[in-house]
C-alpha positions as CSV (number, residue, x, y, z in Angstrom):
1,Q,-10.1,16.9,7.4
2,V,-8.9,13.9,5.0
3,Q,-7.9,10.5,6.4
4,V,-6.1,7.5,5.7
5,L,-7.3,4.1,6.5
6,E,-5.6,0.5,5.4
7,S,-7.3,-2.7,6.1
8,G,-5.7,-5.9,4.4
9,G,-3.2,-6.9,7.0
10,G,-2.8,-10.4,8.7
11,L,-0.8,-13.8,8.9
12,V,-0.1,-15.6,6.0
13,Q,2.3,-17.8,5.5
14,T,5.6,-18.4,2.6
15,G,3.6,-18.3,-0.7
16,G,0.8,-16.4,0.5
17,S,-0.9,-13.9,-0.7
18,L,-2.5,-10.9,0.7
19,R,-4.4,-7.8,-0.5
20,L,-4.9,-4.4,1.3
21,S,-6.9,-1.7,1.5
22,C,-6.4,2.1,1.4
23,A,-9.6,4.1,2.3
24,V,-9.4,7.9,1.6
25,S,-11.4,10.1,2.1
26,D,-11.8,12.4,-0.1
27,G,-14.5,12.0,-3.0
28,D,-11.6,13.9,-5.6
29,F,-9.7,11.2,-4.8
30,I,-8.8,10.8,-8.4
31,R,-6.2,13.8,-7.7
32,Y,-3.7,12.1,-5.2
33,A,-1.3,9.8,-5.8
34,V,-0.7,6.9,-3.3
35,R,2.5,5.5,-1.9
36,W,2.7,1.9,-0.4
37,Y,5.8,1.9,2.7
38,R,6.3,-0.5,5.1
39,Q,8.0,-0.4,7.6
40,A,10.4,-3.7,9.9
41,P,11.4,-4.0,13.3
42,G,14.3,-1.7,13.5
43,K,14.2,-1.2,10.4
44,S,14.2,2.5,7.4
45,R,10.4,2.4,6.2
46,E,10.9,1.8,2.6
47,L,8.2,2.2,-0.1
48,V,6.7,-0.5,-2.4
49,A,4.2,1.0,-4.2
50,T,3.2,4.0,-6.1
51,I,0.4,4.8,-8.4
52,T,0.3,7.7,-9.8
53,S,-2.3,10.4,-10.0
54,H,-4.7,11.2,-13.2
55,E,-3.7,8.1,-15.5
56,S,-2.8,5.8,-12.2
57,T,0.6,5.0,-13.4
58,P,1.7,1.7,-11.3
59,L,5.4,2.0,-9.7
60,Y,7.4,-0.5,-8.3
61,P,11.1,-0.1,-6.5
62,D,12.5,-4.0,-8.2
63,F,12.7,-5.9,-5.1
64,V,8.6,-5.8,-5.8
65,K,7.8,-6.7,-9.6
66,G,6.4,-8.9,-10.6
67,R,4.9,-9.6,-7.3
68,F,3.1,-6.7,-6.0
69,T,0.4,-5.0,-8.6
70,I,-0.6,-1.8,-7.0
71,S,-4.5,-0.9,-8.6
72,R,-7.1,2.4,-7.7
73,G,-11.2,1.7,-7.5
74,N,-12.7,5.3,-8.8
75,A,-15.3,4.7,-7.4
76,K,-14.7,3.6,-4.2
77,S,-11.4,6.3,-3.5
78,T,-8.9,2.4,-2.2
79,V,-5.9,1.3,-3.5
80,Y,-5.3,-1.4,-3.6
81,L,-2.4,-4.2,-3.4
82,E,-2.2,-6.7,-4.3
83,M,1.2,-9.0,-2.9
84,N,1.0,-12.8,-4.2
85,N,4.3,-15.0,-3.2
86,L,4.9,-13.4,0.4
87,Q,8.0,-14.6,1.8
88,P,9.5,-14.4,5.2
89,E,10.9,-10.5,4.7
90,D,8.0,-9.0,4.1
91,T,6.9,-9.3,7.3
92,A,6.0,-5.1,8.6
93,V,4.0,-2.9,8.8
94,Y,2.4,-1.5,5.4
95,L,1.5,2.0,5.4
96,C,-0.4,3.7,2.9
97,N,0.1,8.0,1.9
98,A,-1.6,9.6,-0.2
99,C,-0.6,12.4,-1.5
100,R,-2.1,15.7,-3.4
101,G,-0.1,19.5,-4.1
102,T,1.5,19.6,-0.4
103,T,-0.9,17.6,1.8
104,H,0.1,14.0,2.7
105,V,-1.2,12.1,4.8
106,W,-0.1,9.4,6.4
107,G,-3.0,5.9,7.0
108,K,-1.8,4.1,10.6
109,G,-0.9,0.9,9.1
110,T,-1.5,-2.7,9.2
111,Q,-0.3,-6.4,9.7
112,V,1.6,-8.0,7.4
113,T,3.0,-11.4,9.4
114,V,4.7,-14.2,6.3
115,S,4.8,-17.2,8.3
116,S,7.7,-19.8,7.4
């Protein structure tokens, strides 16, 4: 059974940076599209970055463009989310989703807290 494990969250000051990791326990990692979502208390879950399967094309919503970078470390079956210039409104649980065909696997998330 494929598993997804996030790490790298923590407490950072406004303007700081963090790098999140999403490890996927499948050797055929390149066949997965991987997405990072976030969910803040009282708010709906929102997509913050996607990296496509095979071509590994990064995709972002407008509100994170220029601040967040998603990348794939093929040798380690890990997807990274580099987050710069973090703001208090970025505070949330960040969750990773790995998708291949009809298989969708979620991790449990990692907390990111940005202090003002």
